[in-house]
N, CA, C and O atoms as a GROMACS GRO file, in nm:
protein
  324
    1MET      N    1 -10.331  11.411  -7.818
    1MET     CA    2 -10.329  11.333  -7.696
    1MET      C    3 -10.341  11.428  -7.578
    1MET      O    4 -10.287  11.538  -7.579
    2ILE      N    5 -10.413  11.384  -7.478
    2ILE     CA    6 -10.436  11.466  -7.359
    2ILE      C    7 -10.357  11.407  -7.241
    2ILE      O    8 -10.343  11.286  -7.230
    3SER      N    9 -10.308  11.493  -7.155
    3SER     CA   10 -10.233  11.446  -7.039
    3SER      C   11 -10.326  11.433  -6.919
    3SER      O   12 -10.437  11.488  -6.919
    4LEU      N   13 -10.281  11.362  -6.818
    4LEU     CA   14 -10.359  11.348  -6.695
    4LEU      C   15 -10.380  11.484  -6.629
    4LEU      O   16 -10.487  11.509  -6.572
    5LEU      N   17 -10.280  11.571  -6.635
    5LEU     CA   18 -10.295  11.704  -6.575
    5LEU      C   19 -10.400  11.787  -6.646
    5LEU      O   20 -10.479  11.856  -6.581
    6GLN      N   21 -10.403  11.781  -6.778
    6GLN     CA   22 -10.504  11.856  -6.854
    6GLN      C   23 -10.644  11.804  -6.821
    6GLN      O   24 -10.737  11.883  -6.805
    7LEU      N   25 -10.658  11.673  -6.811
    7LEU     CA   26 -10.788  11.614  -6.778
    7LEU      C   27 -10.829  11.651  -6.636
    7LEU      O   28 -10.945  11.687  -6.613
    8ARG      N   29 -10.737  11.642  -6.542
    8ARG     CA   30 -10.767  11.679  -6.404
    8ARG      C   31 -10.812  11.824  -6.395
    8ARG      O   32 -10.908  11.856  -6.324
    9ASP      N   33 -10.743  11.913  -6.465
    9ASP     CA   34 -10.778  12.054  -6.464
    9ASP      C   35 -10.915  12.079  -6.526
    9ASP      O   36 -10.992  12.162  -6.476
   10ALA      N   37 -10.946  12.009  -6.634
   10ALA     CA   38 -11.077  12.024  -6.699
   10ALA      C   39 -11.189  11.980  -6.606
   10ALA      O   40 -11.294  12.045  -6.599
   11VAL      N   41 -11.169  11.870  -6.534
   11VAL     CA   42 -11.269  11.823  -6.439
   11VAL      C   43 -11.282  11.921  -6.323
   11VAL      O   44 -11.393  11.951  -6.279
   12ALA      N   45 -11.170  11.972  -6.274
   12ALA     CA   46 -11.172  12.067  -6.163
   12ALA      C   47 -11.246  12.196  -6.201
   12ALA      O   48 -11.323  12.249  -6.121
   13LEU      N   49 -11.224  12.244  -6.321
   13LEU     CA   50 -11.292  12.367  -6.366
   13LEU      C   51 -11.441  12.346  -6.386
   13LEU      O   52 -11.519  12.439  -6.365
   14ALA      N   53 -11.480  12.228  -6.426
   14ALA     CA   54 -11.621  12.200  -6.453
   14ALA      C   55 -11.700  12.173  -6.326
   14ALA      O   56 -11.823  12.188  -6.326
   15GLY      N   57 -11.636  12.133  -6.220
   15GLY     CA   58 -11.708  12.093  -6.099
   15GLY      C   59 -11.749  11.947  -6.113
   15GLY      O   60 -11.668  11.858  -6.089
   16VAL      N   61 -11.873  11.924  -6.150
   16VAL     CA   62 -11.922  11.789  -6.182
   16VAL      C   63 -11.945  11.786  -6.332
   16VAL      O   64 -12.015  11.871  -6.386
   17VAL      N   65 -11.887  11.687  -6.399
   17VAL     CA   66 -11.894  11.683  -6.545
   17VAL      C   67 -11.928  11.542  -6.592
   17VAL      O   68 -11.884  11.443  -6.535
   18GLU      N   69 -12.008  11.537  -6.697
   18GLU     CA   70 -12.045  11.410  -6.759
   18GLU      C   71 -11.937  11.366  -6.857
   18GLU      O   72 -11.872  11.450  -6.921
   19LEU      N   73 -11.917  11.237  -6.868
   19LEU     CA   74 -11.814  11.182  -6.955
   19LEU      C   75 -11.830  11.228  -7.099
   19LEU      O   76 -11.732  11.270  -7.161
   20GLN      N   77 -11.950  11.223  -7.154
   20GLN     CA   78 -11.972  11.262  -7.293
   20GLN      C   79 -11.947  11.411  -7.314
   20GLN      O   80 -11.894  11.451  -7.418
   21ALA      N   81 -11.985  11.494  -7.218
   21ALA     CA   82 -11.960  11.638  -7.229
   21ALA      C   83 -11.810  11.666  -7.225
   21ALA      O   84 -11.760  11.751  -7.298
   22LEU      N   85 -11.740  11.594  -7.140
   22LEU     CA   86 -11.596  11.609  -7.131
   22LEU      C   87 -11.529  11.564  -7.261
   22LEU      O   88 -11.432  11.625  -7.307
   23SER      N   89 -11.580  11.458  -7.319
   23SER     CA   90 -11.528  11.407  -7.446
   23SER      C   91 -11.542  11.511  -7.557
   23SER      O   92 -11.450  11.532  -7.635
   24ARG      N   93 -11.658  11.575  -7.563
   24ARG     CA   94 -11.680  11.679  -7.664
   24ARG      C   95 -11.593  11.800  -7.638
   24ARG      O   96 -11.535  11.857  -7.731
   25GLN      N   97 -11.583  11.841  -7.512
   25GLN     CA   98 -11.505  11.960  -7.476
   25GLN      C   99 -11.357  11.942  -7.510
   25GLN      O  100 -11.294  12.035  -7.562
   26LEU      N  101 -11.302  11.826  -7.483
   26LEU     CA  102 -11.160  11.803  -7.502
   26LEU      C  103 -11.128  11.740  -7.638
   26LEU      O  104 -11.011  11.724  -7.673
   27ASN      N  105 -11.231  11.704  -7.713
   27ASN     CA  106 -11.214  11.641  -7.844
   27ASN      C  107 -11.130  11.513  -7.833
   27ASN      O  108 -11.035  11.493  -7.909
   28VAL      N  109 -11.168  11.429  -7.738
   28VAL     CA  110 -11.099  11.303  -7.711
   28VAL      C  111 -11.205  11.194  -7.701
   28VAL      O  112 -11.316  11.220  -7.653
   29SER      N  113 -11.173  11.074  -7.744
   29SER     CA  114 -11.271  10.965  -7.740
   29SER      C  115 -11.310  10.932  -7.595
   29SER      O  116 -11.230  10.946  -7.503
   30ALA      N  117 -11.433  10.888  -7.579
   30ALA     CA  118 -11.482  10.853  -7.446
   30ALA      C  119 -11.406  10.735  -7.388
   30ALA      O  120 -11.386  10.728  -7.267
   31ASN      N  121 -11.363  10.641  -7.472
   31ASN     CA  122 -11.288  10.526  -7.424
   31ASN      C  123 -11.153  10.568  -7.365
   31ASN      O  124 -11.114  10.517  -7.260
   32LEU      N  125 -11.084  10.660  -7.431
   32LEU     CA  126 -10.956  10.710  -7.379
   32LEU      C  127 -10.979  10.786  -7.249
   32LEU      O  128 -10.904  10.769  -7.153
   33LEU      N  129 -11.083  10.869  -7.246
   33LEU     CA  130 -11.112  10.944  -7.124
   33LEU      C  131 -11.144  10.851  -7.008
   33LEU      O  132 -11.102  10.875  -6.895
   34THR      N  133 -11.219  10.745  -7.035
   34THR     CA  134 -11.253  10.650  -6.929
   34THR      C  135 -11.127  10.590  -6.869
   34THR      O  136 -11.115  10.580  -6.747
   35ALA      N  137 -11.033  10.551  -6.953
   35ALA     CA  138 -10.907  10.494  -6.905
   35ALA      C  139 -10.828  10.596  -6.822
   35ALA      O  140 -10.775  10.564  -6.716
   36LEU      N  141 -10.821  10.719  -6.871
   36LEU     CA  142 -10.748  10.823  -6.799
   36LEU      C  143 -10.818  10.859  -6.667
   36LEU      O  144 -10.753  10.881  -6.566
   37LEU      N  145 -10.951  10.864  -6.669
   37LEU     CA  146 -11.025  10.895  -6.548
   37LEU      C  147 -11.009  10.784  -6.444
   37LEU      O  148 -11.000  10.813  -6.325
   38GLU      N  149 -11.005  10.659  -6.488
   38GLU     CA  150 -10.983  10.548  -6.395
   38GLU      C  151 -10.846  10.562  -6.329
   38GLU      O  152 -10.830  10.531  -6.210
   39ARG      N  153 -10.747  10.608  -6.404
   39ARG     CA  154 -10.614  10.631  -6.347
   39ARG      C  155 -10.618  10.745  -6.244
   39ARG      O  156 -10.558  10.734  -6.138
   40LEU      N  157 -10.690  10.853  -6.276
   40LEU     CA  158 -10.704  10.964  -6.181
   40LEU      C  159 -10.781  10.921  -6.057
   40LEU      O  160 -10.752  10.968  -5.947
   41ILE      N  161 -10.879  10.833  -6.073
   41ILE     CA  162 -10.952  10.780  -5.957
   41ILE      C  163 -10.856  10.701  -5.869
   41ILE      O  164 -10.858  10.715  -5.747
   42ALA      N  165 -10.773  10.617  -5.930
   42ALA     CA  166 -10.676  10.537  -5.855
   42ALA      C  167 -10.576  10.625  -5.780
   42ALA      O  168 -10.531  10.589  -5.671
   43LEU      N  169 -10.543  10.740  -5.837
   43LEU     CA  170 -10.451  10.834  -5.772
   43LEU      C  171 -10.520  10.920  -5.666
   43LEU      O  172 -10.454  10.992  -5.591
   44GLY      N  173 -10.654  10.913  -5.660
   44GLY     CA  174 -10.729  10.990  -5.562
   44GLY      C  175 -10.753  11.134  -5.601
   44GLY      O  176 -10.783  11.217  -5.515
   45LYS      N  177 -10.740  11.167  -5.729
   45LYS     CA  178 -10.756  11.305  -5.776
   45LYS      C  179 -10.897  11.334  -5.827
   45LYS      O  180 -10.941  11.449  -5.828
   46VAL      N  181 -10.967  11.230  -5.869
   46VAL     CA  182 -11.102  11.243  -5.925
   46VAL      C  183 -11.186  11.133  -5.865
   46VAL      O  184 -11.134  11.026  -5.832
   47GLU      N  185 -11.316  11.158  -5.851
   47GLU     CA  186 -11.405  11.052  -5.805
   47GLU      C  187 -11.528  11.046  -5.893
   47GLU      O  188 -11.573  11.147  -5.948
   48LYS      N  189 -11.583  10.926  -5.905
   48LYS     CA  190 -11.707  10.906  -5.979
   48LYS      C  191 -11.820  10.941  -5.883
   48LYS      O  192 -11.819  10.899  -5.767
   49VAL      N  193 -11.918  11.016  -5.930
   49VAL     CA  194 -12.028  11.059  -5.844
   49VAL      C  195 -12.160  11.014  -5.904
   49VAL      O  196 -12.170  10.991  -6.025
   50PRO      N  197 -12.263  11.001  -5.819
   50PRO     CA  198 -12.395  10.967  -5.873
   50PRO      C  199 -12.449  11.080  -5.960
   50PRO      O  200 -12.405  11.194  -5.950
   51GLU      N  201 -12.544  11.046  -6.042
   51GLU     CA  202 -12.604  11.146  -6.131
   51GLU      C  203 -12.668  11.256  -6.049
   51GLU      O  204 -12.728  11.229  -5.945
   52PRO      N  205 -12.657  11.381  -6.095
   52PRO     CA  206 -12.728  11.489  -6.027
   52PRO      C  207 -12.878  11.463  -6.029
   52PRO      O  208 -12.930  11.400  -6.122
   53THR      N  209 -12.948  11.512  -5.928
   53THR     CA  210 -13.091  11.490  -5.918
   53THR      C  211 -13.165  11.581  -6.015
   53THR      O  212 -13.162  11.704  -6.001
   54VAL      N  213 -13.231  11.522  -6.111
   54VAL     CA  214 -13.317  11.593  -6.205
   54VAL      C  215 -13.438  11.506  -6.231
   54VAL      O  216 -13.438  11.388  -6.195
   55LYS      N  217 -13.540  11.562  -6.292
   55LYS     CA  218 -13.658  11.484  -6.325
   55LYS      C  219 -13.620  11.373  -6.423
   55LYS      O  220 -13.553  11.399  -6.523
   56ARG      N  221 -13.662  11.252  -6.395
   56ARG     CA  222 -13.620  11.137  -6.473
   56ARG      C  223 -13.735  11.077  -6.552
   56ARG      O  224 -13.852  11.092  -6.518
   57GLY      N  225 -13.697  11.007  -6.659
   57GLY     CA  226 -13.792  10.931  -6.738
   57GLY      C  227 -13.814  10.795  -6.675
   57GLY      O  228 -13.784  10.775  -6.557
   58CYS      N  229 -13.866  10.704  -6.750
   58CYS     CA  230 -13.907  10.574  -6.697
   58CYS      C  231 -13.792  10.488  -6.645
   58CYS      O  232 -13.810  10.413  -6.550
   59PHE      N  233 -13.675  10.498  -6.706
   59PHE     CA  234 -13.561  10.417  -6.663
   59PHE      C  235 -13.447  10.501  -6.610
   59PHE      O  236 -13.332  10.455  -6.611
   60GLY      N  237 -13.474  10.622  -6.564
   60GLY     CA  238 -13.370  10.704  -6.504
   60GLY      C  239 -13.303  10.802  -6.599
   60GLY      O  240 -13.213  10.875  -6.557
   61CYS      N  241 -13.345  10.806  -6.725
   61CYS     CA  242 -13.282  10.901  -6.816
   61CYS      C  243 -13.354  11.036  -6.804
   61CYS      O  244 -13.465  11.043  -6.752
   62VAL      N  245 -13.291  11.139  -6.852
   62VAL     CA  246 -13.347  11.273  -6.840
   62VAL      C  247 -13.470  11.289  -6.928
   62VAL      O  248 -13.568  11.352  -6.889
   63VAL      N  249 -13.464  11.232  -7.047
   63VAL     CA  250 -13.575  11.242  -7.141
   63VAL      C  251 -13.665  11.122  -7.124
   63VAL      O  252 -13.616  11.012  -7.097
   64GLY      N  253 -13.794  11.140  -7.139
   64GLY     CA  254 -13.885  11.027  -7.131
   64GLY      C  255 -13.852  10.921  -7.233
   64GLY      O  256 -13.808  10.952  -7.344
   65CYS      N  257 -13.872  10.796  -7.197
   65CYS     CA  258 -13.833  10.685  -7.283
   65CYS      C  259 -13.952  10.631  -7.362
   65CYS      O  260 -14.068  10.642  -7.320
   66SER      N  261 -13.922  10.575  -7.475
   66SER     CA  262 -14.020  10.496  -7.546
   66SER      C  263 -13.972  10.352  -7.541
   66SER      O  264 -13.855  10.329  -7.510
   67SER      N  265 -14.055  10.258  -7.571
   67SER     CA  266 -14.015  10.118  -7.562
   67SER      C  267 -13.905  10.085  -7.662
   67SER      O  268 -13.832   9.987  -7.642
   68ALA      N  269 -13.890  10.164  -7.768
   68ALA     CA  270 -13.788  10.138  -7.868
   68ALA      C  271 -13.653  10.198  -7.831
   68ALA      O  272 -13.551  10.167  -7.892
   69ARG      N  273 -13.652  10.285  -7.731
   69ARG     CA  274 -13.529  10.354  -7.693
   69ARG      C  275 -13.452  10.275  -7.588
   69ARG      O  276 -13.511  10.223  -7.494
   70VAL      N  277 -13.322  10.267  -7.604
   70VAL     CA  278 -13.237  10.201  -7.506
   70VAL      C  279 -13.180  10.309  -7.415
   70VAL      O  280 -13.114  10.402  -7.461
   71CYS      N  281 -13.205  10.297  -7.286
   71CYS     CA  282 -13.157  10.395  -7.189
   71CYS      C  283 -13.025  10.350  -7.131
   71CYS      O  284 -13.005  10.232  -7.103
   72GLN      N  285 -12.935  10.446  -7.113
   72GLN     CA  286 -12.806  10.417  -7.052
   72GLN      C  287 -12.780  10.517  -6.942
   72GLN      O  288 -12.814  10.634  -6.953
   73ARG      N  289 -12.718  10.469  -6.836
   73ARG     CA  290 -12.680  10.558  -6.727
   73ARG      C  291 -12.560  10.640  -6.771
   73ARG      O  292 -12.473  10.590  -6.843
   74ARG      N  293 -12.554  10.762  -6.729
   74ARG     CA  294 -12.443  10.850  -6.762
   74ARG      C  295 -12.342  10.849  -6.649
   74ARG      O  296 -12.379  10.830  -6.533
   75CYS      N  297 -12.215  10.869  -6.682
   75CYS     CA  298 -12.108  10.871  -6.583
   75CYS      C  299 -12.069  11.016  -6.554
   75CYS      O  300 -12.042  11.093  -6.646
   76TYR      N  301 -12.066  11.051  -6.427
   76TYR     CA  302 -12.027  11.184  -6.386
   76TYR      C  303 -11.903  11.176  -6.296
   76TYR      O  304 -11.887  11.081  -6.220
   77TYR      N  305 -11.817  11.276  -6.307
   77TYR     CA  306 -11.692  11.279  -6.232
   77TYR      C  307 -11.674  11.417  -6.169
   77TYR      O  308 -11.726  11.517  -6.220
   78ARG      N  309 -11.599  11.422  -6.057
   78ARG     CA  310 -11.564  11.550  -5.997
   78ARG      C  311 -11.425  11.543  -5.940
   78ARG      O  312 -11.374  11.435  -5.907
   79TYR      N  313 -11.363  11.659  -5.928
   79TYR     CA  314 -11.227  11.673  -5.876
   79TYR      C  315 -11.227  11.657  -5.725
   79TYR      O  316 -11.317  11.706  -5.657
   80VAL      N  317 -11.128  11.590  -5.673
   80VAL     CA  318 -11.110  11.575  -5.529
   80VAL      C  319 -10.988  11.658  -5.491
   80VAL      O  320 -10.877  11.631  -5.537
   81ALA      N  321 -11.009  11.758  -5.407
   81ALA     CA  322 -10.899  11.847  -5.366
   81ALA      C  323 -10.802  11.779  -5.274
   81ALA      O  324 -10.704  11.840  -5.231
   0.00000   0.00000   0.00000
């Protein structure tokens, strides 16, 4: 189990971090992280940010899409000092 302080520190060290990358780094499920991040957002310690600007595929994903691929937006978070 991860604490809010550990999660806050991990986000602060990363700068801007994607939810899935954070999940892999901390070895915690994305659903649990989402709940904890929402709590940190409510406390004003973390904020959700728009995706960094990179070259995008047809529906906004980093990799070009095919009609068979389902594209999903990624969630990014950053520490608020």
